TIMI-2910 file (N, C-alpha, C, CB; in pm, 1 decimal, decimal comma, always signed):
<rs>
+----------+----------+----------+----------+----------+----------+----------+----------+----------+----------+----------+----------+------+
!      n_x !      n_y !      n_z !     ca_x !     ca_y !     ca_z !      c_x !      c_y !      c_z !     cb_x !     cb_y !     cb_z ! resn !
+----------+----------+----------+----------+----------+----------+----------+----------+----------+----------+----------+----------+------+
! +19257,0 ! +22367,7 ! +12835,0 ! +19348,7 ! +22274,1 ! +12899,9 ! +19315,1 ! +22264,9 ! +13048,2 ! +19496,5 ! +22317,8 ! +12879,9 !  Unk !
! +19314,3 ! +22144,7 ! +13101,1 ! +19283,9 ! +22122,0 ! +13241,5 ! +19405,7 ! +22157,4 ! +13325,6 ! +19241,0 ! +21975,5 ! +13265,8 !  Unk !
! +19382,3 ! +22222,4 ! +13438,5 ! +19491,5 ! +22256,9 ! +13529,1 ! +19556,7 ! +22129,9 ! +13582,2 ! +19440,6 ! +22344,6 ! +13645,8 !  Unk !
! +19683,5 ! +22138,1 ! +13619,3 ! +19751,6 ! +22019,5 ! +13671,9 ! +19678,2 ! +21964,0 ! +13793,8 ! +19897,2 ! +22053,1 ! +13708,6 !  Unk !
! +19676,2 ! +21835,1 ! +13802,7 ! +19609,4 ! +21766,8 ! +13913,4 ! +19718,4 ! +21722,4 ! +14010,0 ! +19522,3 ! +21644,0 ! +13863,4 !  Unk !
! +19712,6 ! +21774,3 ! +14131,5 ! +19818,9 ! +21745,9 ! +14227,0 ! +19776,4 ! +21655,2 ! +14341,8 ! +19870,8 ! +21873,6 ! +14282,4 !  Unk !
! +19653,5 ! +21667,2 ! +14387,6 ! +19611,1 ! +21596,6 ! +14507,5 ! +19512,3 ! +21484,8 ! +14475,0 ! +19549,0 ! +21694,1 ! +14606,2 !  Unk !
! +19496,2 ! +21397,4 ! +14570,8 ! +19397,7 ! +21290,6 ! +14556,8 ! +19259,0 ! +21351,3 ! +14536,7 ! +19399,2 ! +21197,3 ! +14680,9 !  Unk !
! +19225,2 ! +21452,2 ! +14614,2 ! +19094,3 ! +21515,9 ! +14602,9 ! +19073,3 ! +21575,2 ! +14463,5 ! +19079,0 ! +21624,9 ! +14709,2 !  Unk !
! +19177,2 ! +21634,4 ! +14406,2 ! +19161,3 ! +21692,6 ! +14272,7 ! +19142,0 ! +21584,3 ! +14166,9 ! +19282,8 ! +21779,2 ! +14237,5 !  Unk !
! +19200,4 ! +21467,1 ! +14188,5 ! +19179,0 ! +21355,6 ! +14096,2 ! +19034,1 ! +21306,9 ! +14107,1 ! +19278,4 ! +21239,4 ! +14125,9 !  Unk !
! +18984,2 ! +21295,3 ! +14229,2 ! +18844,0 ! +21256,7 ! +14249,2 ! +18752,8 ! +21356,4 ! +14179,1 ! +18809,6 ! +21248,7 ! +14400,4 !  Unk !
! +18779,9 ! +21484,8 ! +14196,7 ! +18695,5 ! +21587,8 ! +14135,1 ! +18703,8 ! +21581,8 ! +13982,7 ! +18736,6 ! +21727,5 ! +14184,5 !  Unk !
! +18821,1 ! +21555,6 ! +13929,1 ! +18835,8 ! +21543,7 ! +13783,5 ! +18751,5 ! +21427,3 ! +13731,9 ! +18984,9 ! +21524,0 ! +13744,5 !  Unk !
! +18760,3 ! +21313,4 ! +13801,5 ! +18682,6 ! +21195,8 ! +13760,4 ! +18532,7 ! +21223,7 ! +13768,1 ! +18718,1 ! +21074,5 ! +13848,1 !  Unk !
! +18488,9 ! +21287,0 ! +13875,3 ! +18346,5 ! +21320,6 ! +13889,2 ! +18302,6 ! +21413,7 ! +13776,8 ! +18318,9 ! +21386,2 ! +14026,6 !  Unk !
! +18386,0 ! +21511,7 ! +13744,6 ! +18352,2 ! +21605,8 ! +13637,2 ! +18343,6 ! +21534,2 ! +13503,1 ! +18455,9 ! +21719,1 ! +13629,8 !  Unk !
! +18434,8 ! +21442,8 ! +13477,1 ! +18430,7 ! +21366,0 ! +13352,3 ! +18302,7 ! +21283,9 ! +13342,5 ! +18552,9 ! +21273,9 ! +13342,1 !  Unk !
! +18266,6 ! +21217,4 ! +13451,6 ! +18144,8 ! +21136,7 ! +13450,4 ! +18020,4 ! +21223,6 ! +13438,3 ! +18136,5 ! +21051,5 ! +13576,5 !  Unk !
! +18022,8 ! +21340,2 ! +13498,3 ! +17910,0 ! +21432,4 ! +13485,0 ! +17888,3 ! +21470,3 ! +13339,5 ! +17932,9 ! +21558,4 ! +13569,4 !  Unk !
! +17996,3 ! +21491,4 ! +13266,6 ! +17986,8 ! +21525,0 ! +13124,1 ! +17937,1 ! +21403,2 ! +13045,3 ! +18124,9 ! +21573,1 ! +13069,2 !  Unk !
! +17998,7 ! +21287,6 ! +13070,8 ! +17962,0 ! +21165,8 ! +12997,6 ! +17813,3 ! +21134,3 ! +13014,7 ! +18047,0 ! +21046,6 ! +13045,6 !  Unk !
! +17762,5 ! +21148,1 ! +13137,3 ! +17624,4 ! +21110,7 ! +13165,5 ! +17528,6 ! +21229,4 ! +13164,0 ! +17616,9 ! +21042,2 ! +13298,6 !  Unk !
! +17580,4 ! +21346,6 ! +13133,5 ! +17499,0 ! +21468,5 ! +13128,5 ! +17417,3 ! +21484,5 ! +13256,5 ! +17405,7 ! +21466,0 ! +13006,0 !  Unk !
! +17490,3 ! +21476,3 ! +13368,1 ! +17428,9 ! +21491,4 ! +13500,2 ! +17508,7 ! +21593,2 ! +13580,0 ! +17422,3 ! +21354,8 ! +13575,6 !  Unk !
! +17448,9 ! +21654,3 ! +13681,3 ! +17525,3 ! +21744,5 ! +13767,8 ! +17635,9 ! +21668,3 ! +13840,9 ! +17432,0 ! +21813,7 ! +13869,5 !  Unk !
! +17747,1 ! +21733,5 ! +13862,4 ! +17859,5 ! +21668,5 ! +13929,8 ! +17818,3 ! +21619,1 ! +14068,3 ! +17978,8 ! +21765,3 ! +13941,3 !  Unk !
! +17726,1 ! +21688,7 ! +14131,4 ! +17678,9 ! +21647,0 ! +14262,8 ! +17607,9 ! +21513,0 ! +14262,7 ! +17587,9 ! +21750,2 ! +14317,8 !  Unk !
! +17563,2 ! +21469,0 ! +14146,5 ! +17498,1 ! +21337,8 ! +14134,3 ! +17599,1 ! +21223,7 ! +14123,4 ! +17406,2 ! +21336,2 ! +14012,8 !  Unk !
! +17725,8 ! +21257,1 ! +14109,4 ! +17829,8 ! +21154,5 ! +14093,8 ! +17892,4 ! +21128,1 ! +14230,4 ! +17939,1 ! +21199,1 ! +13989,6 !  Unk !
! +17846,6 ! +21022,3 ! +14295,4 ! +17897,3 ! +20984,3 ! +14427,4 ! +18026,1 ! +20904,4 ! +14408,4 ! +17790,8 ! +20901,2 ! +14507,7 !  Unk !
! +18138,7 ! +20957,4 ! +14456,0 ! +18265,0 ! +20887,9 ! +14432,7 ! +18277,5 ! +20754,0 ! +14504,8 ! +18377,4 ! +20975,5 ! +14473,8 !  Unk !
! +18190,7 ! +20730,3 ! +14602,9 ! +18196,6 ! +20601,9 ! +14672,9 ! +18096,7 ! +20500,4 ! +14617,6 ! +18171,2 ! +20622,7 ! +14820,8 !  Unk !
! +18012,0 ! +20543,2 ! +14524,8 ! +17918,2 ! +20450,2 ! +14461,6 ! +17994,0 ! +20360,4 ! +14365,1 ! +17804,6 ! +20526,6 ! +14387,8 !  Unk !
! +17944,0 ! +20240,0 ! +14348,5 ! +18011,3 ! +20149,5 ! +14255,1 ! +17994,2 ! +20201,5 ! +14111,9 ! +17955,1 ! +20004,5 ! +14268,1 !  Unk !
! +18089,2 ! +20165,4 ! +14027,7 ! +18077,6 ! +20202,3 ! +13886,6 ! +17947,1 ! +20147,8 ! +13828,7 ! +18198,7 ! +20149,3 ! +13806,0 !  Unk !
! +17907,6 ! +20028,9 ! +13871,1 ! +17781,8 ! +19971,0 ! +13821,8 ! +17663,2 ! +20058,9 ! +13860,4 ! +17762,3 ! +19828,3 ! +13877,4 !  Unk !
! +17661,7 ! +20108,2 ! +13983,6 ! +17552,8 ! +20196,0 ! +14027,3 ! +17549,6 ! +20325,7 ! +13947,0 ! +17566,7 ! +20227,6 ! +14176,4 !  Unk !
! +17667,4 ! +20373,9 ! +13909,3 ! +17675,6 ! +20498,5 ! +13833,1 ! +17645,0 ! +20478,1 ! +13685,2 ! +17813,2 ! +20559,7 ! +13848,4 !  Unk !
! +17647,0 ! +20353,0 ! +13639,8 ! +17622,4 ! +20324,4 ! +13498,7 ! +17748,0 ! +20323,5 ! +13413,8 ! +17527,1 ! +20424,0 ! +13443,4 !  Unk !
! +17862,6 ! +20311,1 ! +13480,0 ! +17991,2 ! +20309,5 ! +13409,4 ! +18013,3 ! +20171,1 ! +13349,7 ! +18108,8 ! +20347,9 ! +13505,1 !  Unk !
! +18032,7 ! +20167,1 ! +13217,7 ! +18064,2 ! +20040,9 ! +13150,3 ! +18214,1 ! +20036,4 ! +13121,1 ! +17981,4 ! +20025,1 ! +13018,5 !  Unk !
! +18258,4 ! +19929,4 ! +13057,3 ! +18402,1 ! +19913,0 ! +13032,0 ! +18456,8 ! +20021,9 ! +12940,3 ! +18429,3 ! +19776,1 ! +12970,9 !  Unk !
! +18378,2 ! +20066,6 ! +12845,0 ! +18423,3 ! +20174,2 ! +12756,1 ! +18442,2 ! +20304,7 ! +12830,2 ! +18324,6 ! +20194,2 ! +12643,1 !  Unk !
! +18350,4 ! +20335,9 ! +12920,2 ! +18363,1 ! +20458,4 ! +12998,8 ! +18481,0 ! +20448,5 ! +13094,4 ! +18233,7 ! +20486,5 ! +13076,8 !  Unk !
! +18501,2 ! +20331,8 ! +13153,6 ! +18614,8 ! +20312,5 ! +13242,9 ! +18746,1 ! +20329,4 ! +13167,0 ! +18608,5 ! +20173,8 ! +13308,6 !  Unk !
! +18752,3 ! +20278,0 ! +13045,6 ! +18871,9 ! +20296,8 ! +12962,3 ! +18892,4 ! +20443,8 ! +12932,5 ! +18860,6 ! +20217,1 ! +12830,9 !  Unk !
! +18785,7 ! +20516,2 ! +12900,3 ! +18792,3 ! +20660,4 ! +12875,9 ! +18851,4 ! +20731,5 ! +12997,6 ! +18651,8 ! +20717,0 ! +12843,1 !  Unk !
! +18805,3 ! +20695,9 ! +13117,2 ! +18855,6 ! +20758,4 ! +13239,1 ! +19003,9 ! +20727,6 ! +13260,4 ! +18774,4 ! +20711,4 ! +13359,7 !  Unk !
! +19041,4 ! +20601,7 ! +13239,7 ! +19180,2 ! +20561,6 ! +13261,1 ! +19274,5 ! +20632,5 ! +13164,1 ! +19194,3 ! +20410,1 ! +13246,3 !  Unk !
! +19236,5 ! +20639,1 ! +13037,7 ! +19319,7 ! +20707,2 ! +12938,1 ! +19330,0 ! +20856,2 ! +12971,5 ! +19261,6 ! +20687,4 ! +12795,2 !  Unk !
! +19218,7 ! +20915,4 ! +13013,3 ! +19221,1 ! +21055,5 ! +13052,6 ! +19314,4 ! +21079,7 ! +13169,7 ! +19081,9 ! +21102,4 ! +13087,5 !  Unk !
! +19310,8 ! +20991,4 ! +13268,4 ! +19401,6 ! +21004,2 ! +13383,2 ! +19546,8 ! +20987,9 ! +13341,1 ! +19366,8 ! +20900,9 ! +13490,7 !  Unk !
! +19573,1 ! +20893,1 ! +13253,8 ! +19710,2 ! +20874,0 ! +13205,7 ! +19762,6 ! +21001,5 ! +13140,6 ! +19716,8 ! +20756,9 ! +13105,8 !  Unk !
! +19681,0 ! +21061,3 ! +13056,3 ! +19721,3 ! +21184,9 ! +12989,2 ! +19737,9 ! +21298,8 ! +13089,4 ! +19618,5 ! +21223,6 ! +12882,3 !  Unk !
! +19644,1 ! +21310,5 ! +13179,5 ! +19643,2 ! +21419,4 ! +13275,9 ! +19760,7 ! +21412,0 ! +13372,9 ! +19513,5 ! +21418,8 ! +13352,8 !  Unk !
! +19790,3 ! +21291,5 ! +13418,3 ! +19891,4 ! +21273,3 ! +13522,0 ! +20028,0 ! +21231,9 ! +13468,0 ! +19844,3 ! +21171,1 ! +13620,1 !  Unk !
! +20035,7 ! +21201,0 ! +13340,2 ! +20163,3 ! +21157,2 ! +13283,2 ! +20206,9 ! +21022,3 ! +13336,3 ! +20270,6 ! +21259,2 ! +13311,3 !  Unk !
! +20110,4 ! +20931,3 ! +13349,9 ! +20138,2 ! +20798,8 ! +13405,2 ! +20084,5 ! +20692,1 ! +13310,8 ! +20075,8 ! +20783,4 ! +13546,5 !  Unk !
! +20115,5 ! +20567,2 ! +13344,6 ! +20057,6 ! +20453,6 ! +13272,2 ! +19988,2 ! +20364,8 ! +13374,0 ! +20167,1 ! +20373,6 ! +13192,0 !  Unk !
! +19861,7 ! +20337,2 ! +13350,5 ! +19783,6 ! +20252,6 ! +13439,7 ! +19769,1 ! +20113,2 ! +13380,8 ! +19645,4 ! +20314,3 ! +13465,9 !  Unk !
! +19784,3 ! +20013,0 ! +13464,2 ! +19767,8 ! +19874,3 ! +13422,0 ! +19618,8 ! +19848,6 ! +13400,6 ! +19827,9 ! +19774,8 ! +13527,6 !  Unk !
! +19577,4 ! +19815,2 ! +13277,1 ! +19435,2 ! +19795,9 ! +13250,0 ! +19371,7 ! +19683,6 ! +13332,4 ! +19415,7 ! +19767,3 ! +13104,1 !  Unk !
! +19449,6 ! +19582,5 ! +13369,6 ! +19395,6 ! +19474,2 ! +13451,0 ! +19361,0 ! +19522,1 ! +13591,9 ! +19495,4 ! +19358,9 ! +13458,0 !  Unk !
! +19445,5 ! +19608,0 ! +13646,4 ! +19417,7 ! +19663,7 ! +13779,5 ! +19297,7 ! +19756,9 ! +13771,5 ! +19541,5 ! +19739,2 ! +13835,6 !  Unk !
! +19296,3 ! +19844,2 ! +13670,4 ! +19185,8 ! +19938,3 ! +13653,9 ! +19052,9 ! +19863,4 ! +13642,6 ! +19208,2 ! +20026,6 ! +13529,5 !  Unk !
! +19051,2 ! +19753,7 ! +13570,2 ! +18927,7 ! +19676,0 ! +13551,3 ! +18875,2 ! +19619,4 ! +13682,3 ! +18951,5 ! +19562,4 ! +13452,9 !  Unk !
! +18963,3 ! +19598,0 ! +13779,7 ! +18921,9 ! +19543,3 ! +13909,1 ! +18874,7 ! +19650,2 ! +14007,4 ! +19035,6 ! +19466,2 ! +13970,2 !  Unk !
! +18898,8 ! +19776,3 ! +13977,1 ! +18858,0 ! +19883,6 ! +14067,5 ! +18708,2 ! +19907,0 ! +14053,8 ! +18936,6 ! +20014,2 ! +14038,1 !  Unk !
! +18643,3 ! +19938,6 ! +14163,6 ! +18496,3 ! +19941,1 ! +14163,9 ! +18434,4 ! +20078,9 ! +14181,8 ! +18446,2 ! +19852,7 ! +14271,5 !  Unk !
! +18512,6 ! +20180,7 ! +14221,5 ! +18455,6 ! +20312,9 ! +14248,1 ! +18547,8 ! +20423,0 ! +14197,4 ! +18429,4 ! +20331,0 ! +14398,2 !  Unk !
! +18492,9 ! +20543,1 ! +14187,9 ! +18573,4 ! +20661,3 ! +14153,9 ! +18683,2 ! +20678,0 ! +14258,5 ! +18484,4 ! +20790,3 ! +14145,9 !  Unk !
! +18647,1 ! +20664,8 ! +14386,1 ! +18747,1 ! +20679,3 ! +14492,2 ! +18862,2 ! +20579,9 ! +14474,4 ! +18681,7 ! +20659,7 ! +14629,8 !  Unk !
! +18830,1 ! +20454,6 ! +14444,7 ! +18933,7 ! +20352,4 ! +14428,2 ! +19022,5 ! +20383,6 ! +14308,0 ! +18870,0 ! +20213,3 ! +14412,1 !  Unk !
! +18964,1 ! +20426,6 ! +14198,5 ! +19042,6 ! +20461,7 ! +14080,3 ! +19132,1 ! +20580,7 ! +14109,3 ! +18950,9 ! +20492,1 ! +13961,3 !  Unk !
! +19080,1 ! +20678,7 ! +14180,7 ! +19158,5 ! +20796,9 ! +14215,4 ! +19276,6 ! +20761,1 ! +14305,7 ! +19069,7 ! +20900,9 ! +14284,1 !  Unk !
! +19251,5 ! +20677,8 ! +14406,1 ! +19358,5 ! +20635,9 ! +14497,5 ! +19466,8 ! +20562,0 ! +14419,8 ! +19302,4 ! +20546,0 ! +14610,9 !  Unk !
! +19426,7 ! +20472,4 ! +14332,6 ! +19524,2 ! +20396,4 ! +14253,9 ! +19606,3 ! +20489,7 ! +14163,9 ! +19452,7 ! +20289,3 ! +14168,4 !  Unk !
! +19539,8 ! +20576,3 ! +14090,1 ! +19610,2 ! +20667,0 ! +13999,1 ! +19703,2 ! +20760,7 ! +14076,5 ! +19509,2 ! +20749,0 ! +13916,4 !  Unk !
! +19657,0 ! +20809,5 ! +14190,1 ! +19740,0 ! +20898,1 ! +14272,8 ! +19864,7 ! +20823,9 ! +14320,1 ! +19659,5 ! +20951,3 ! +14394,5 !  Unk !
! +19848,0 ! +20698,4 ! +14363,1 ! +19962,8 ! +20618,9 ! +14406,4 ! +20062,1 ! +20594,6 ! +14294,1 ! +19916,2 ! +20486,8 ! +14462,0 !  Unk !
! +20011,4 ! +20563,5 ! +14174,6 ! +20100,2 ! +20543,1 ! +14059,4 ! +20175,8 ! +20672,2 ! +14028,6 ! +20019,4 ! +20496,6 ! +13934,8 !  Unk !
! +20105,8 ! +20784,2 ! +14036,1 ! +20170,1 ! +20913,7 ! +14010,2 ! +20277,9 ! +20942,9 ! +14113,6 ! +20065,8 ! +21026,5 ! +14010,1 !  Unk !
! +20249,0 ! +20919,0 ! +14242,0 ! +20349,1 ! +20942,6 ! +14345,5 ! +20470,7 ! +20852,7 ! +14327,4 ! +20288,5 ! +20920,8 ! +14483,2 !  Unk !
! +20448,0 ! +20726,5 ! +14290,9 ! +20558,7 ! +20634,7 ! +14263,1 ! +20643,6 ! +20686,2 ! +14147,7 ! +20505,6 ! +20494,1 ! +14231,0 !  Unk !
! +20577,4 ! +20736,6 ! +14045,4 ! +20649,4 ! +20789,7 ! +13928,6 ! +20732,3 ! +20911,1 ! +13966,1 ! +20551,4 ! +20826,4 ! +13816,8 !  Unk !
! +20675,7 ! +20998,5 ! +14048,1 ! +20748,3 ! +21118,2 ! +14090,3 ! +20866,1 ! +21084,2 ! +14179,4 ! +20655,3 ! +21213,4 ! +14162,7 !  Unk !
! +20854,6 ! +20975,2 ! +14255,5 ! +20961,8 ! +20933,9 ! +14347,2 ! +21075,0 ! +20861,6 ! +14275,2 ! +20905,6 ! +20844,1 ! +14456,1 !  Unk !
! +21047,3 ! +20811,1 ! +14155,8 ! +21149,6 ! +20738,0 ! +14080,8 ! +21246,1 ! +20835,8 ! +14015,0 ! +21084,9 ! +20646,6 ! +13974,6 !  Unk !
! +21373,7 ! +20801,0 ! +14018,5 ! +21473,4 ! +20891,1 ! +13955,7 ! +21462,1 ! +20896,4 ! +13805,2 ! +21613,2 ! +20848,0 ! +13992,3 !  Unk !
+----------+----------+----------+----------+----------+----------+----------+----------+----------+----------+----------+----------+------+
</rs>
């Protein structure tokens, strides 16, 4: 079981680790500011990442917004914001 993800940085690291596994590359090769296209992320992999984040963070991500995000950093920022909004809601 993955430890709880609390910070933006931990979300970035989780995403990098997931992509490292998917592409069988060292995590250091996953540049969070590189575009998904540069990393070789297709729509199926992006869906895998989004579903994983939803499960990990206990949130629901809008697939239309996720599809418009271009980098690991952008996806992490969005997911972190959704999580913070969820935690702030009564």
